[in-house]
C-alpha positions as CSV (number, residue, x, y, z in Angstrom):
1,M,-77.9,8.1,-46.1
2,D,-81.4,7.0,-45.4
3,D,-84.1,9.7,-46.0
4,N,-85.5,8.7,-42.6
5,L,-82.3,10.2,-41.1
6,T,-82.5,13.5,-43.0
7,P,-83.7,16.3,-40.7
8,N,-86.0,19.2,-41.6
9,Y,-84.2,22.2,-43.0
10,F,-81.2,20.1,-44.2
11,H,-81.4,21.9,-47.5
12,L,-80.4,25.1,-45.8
13,L,-76.9,23.8,-45.2
14,T,-74.0,24.4,-47.5
15,Q,-72.8,21.2,-49.3
16,D,-69.7,21.2,-47.0
17,D,-72.0,21.6,-43.9
18,Q,-74.2,18.7,-45.2
19,L,-71.1,16.4,-45.5
20,Q,-69.9,17.4,-42.0
21,Y,-73.4,16.9,-40.6
22,R,-73.5,13.3,-42.0
23,K,-70.1,12.6,-40.5
24,L,-71.3,14.0,-37.1
25,Q,-74.5,12.0,-37.5
26,R,-72.6,8.7,-38.1
27,N,-70.4,9.3,-35.1
28,L,-73.2,10.2,-32.7
29,L,-75.5,7.4,-33.8
30,Q,-72.6,4.9,-33.1
31,A,-72.0,6.5,-29.7
32,T,-75.6,6.3,-28.7
33,E,-76.7,3.0,-30.2
34,K,-75.0,0.8,-27.7
35,R,-76.4,0.4,-24.2
36,H,-73.9,1.9,-21.7
37,R,-75.2,1.3,-18.2
38,N,-74.9,4.4,-16.0
39,Q,-73.2,6.4,-18.7
40,R,-76.3,7.9,-20.5
41,L,-75.7,11.4,-19.2
42,D,-72.0,11.4,-20.0
43,I,-72.7,10.2,-23.5
44,L,-75.4,12.8,-24.1
45,L,-73.1,15.6,-22.7
46,K,-70.4,14.5,-25.1
47,C,-72.9,14.5,-28.0
48,I,-74.0,18.0,-27.1
49,Q,-70.4,19.1,-27.0
50,Q,-69.7,17.7,-30.4
51,I,-72.9,19.3,-31.8
52,R,-71.7,22.6,-30.4
53,E,-68.4,22.3,-32.1
54,Y,-70.2,21.6,-35.4
55,C,-72.7,24.4,-35.0
56,Q,-70.8,27.3,-33.5
57,R,-68.1,28.5,-35.8
58,G,-68.7,32.2,-35.6
59,N,-70.1,32.7,-39.1
60,E,-73.4,33.6,-40.7
61,N,-74.4,29.9,-41.0
62,D,-74.3,29.1,-37.3
63,W,-78.1,29.5,-36.9
64,K,-78.7,27.1,-39.9
65,R,-76.5,24.4,-38.3
66,C,-78.2,24.9,-34.9
67,C,-81.7,24.7,-36.6
68,V,-80.9,21.5,-38.4
69,C,-79.3,19.9,-35.3
70,G,-82.1,21.0,-33.0
71,V,-79.8,22.6,-30.5
72,C,-79.4,26.4,-29.9
73,F,-76.7,27.4,-27.4
74,L,-77.7,30.4,-25.4
75,K,-75.9,32.3,-22.6
76,S,-78.6,31.2,-20.2
77,G,-78.8,27.6,-21.3
78,I,-79.7,25.6,-24.3
79,A,-82.8,25.4,-26.5
80,I,-83.6,21.9,-27.8
81,N,-85.9,20.8,-30.6
82,S,-86.2,17.1,-29.7
83,H,-87.6,16.3,-33.1
84,Q,-84.5,17.6,-34.9
85,L,-82.0,16.3,-32.3
86,K,-83.3,12.7,-32.6
87,F,-81.9,12.5,-36.1
88,L,-78.4,12.9,-34.6
89,I,-78.7,10.7,-31.5
90,N,-81.6,8.4,-32.3
91,K,-83.3,8.9,-28.9
92,C,-86.9,9.6,-28.3
93,K,-88.2,12.9,-26.9
94,S,-88.8,11.4,-23.5
95,S,-85.4,10.0,-23.3
96,I,-83.8,13.3,-24.3
97,N,-86.0,15.3,-21.9
98,G,-85.3,12.8,-19.1
99,A,-81.5,13.0,-19.5
100,L,-81.6,16.8,-19.6
101,K,-83.7,16.8,-16.5
102,L,-81.1,14.6,-14.7
103,M,-78.5,17.1,-15.9
104,N,-80.4,19.7,-14.0
105,Y,-81.8,21.6,-17.0
106,A,-85.2,23.1,-16.5
107,T,-87.9,22.6,-19.1
108,T,-89.6,25.6,-20.4
109,F,-91.8,25.7,-23.5
110,A,-91.5,28.0,-26.4
111,R,-95.1,29.2,-26.2
112,G,-95.6,32.8,-25.2
113,D,-92.6,34.8,-24.3
114,I,-89.5,33.3,-25.9
115,N,-86.1,34.2,-24.5
116,P,-85.0,37.4,-26.4
117,E,-81.6,35.9,-26.9
118,F,-83.2,33.0,-28.8
């Protein structure tokens, strides 16, 4: 796969997780590359659900998969690293933030006090 589509921290993943990441990446890039009028939020929600299934397996490598994908699932919401997430869904930061805002997620910045759960 193109090095431009290789996210930071990819080397932290096991070989099996790397292969599964690439499969997830292909699926999500296909899902988000087409223009689907009035379905942007549904598509992003489905992408986030698939990312969650990939990331959260209840083992010691969950945090690595979350870090590489750019999505951390918290009890109180989600933490997003747009730079990392764009490798999976090929959307810019403003598009990601705009969609999340329409989904009623509030934006907070990781400066200062960070959620202890994070």
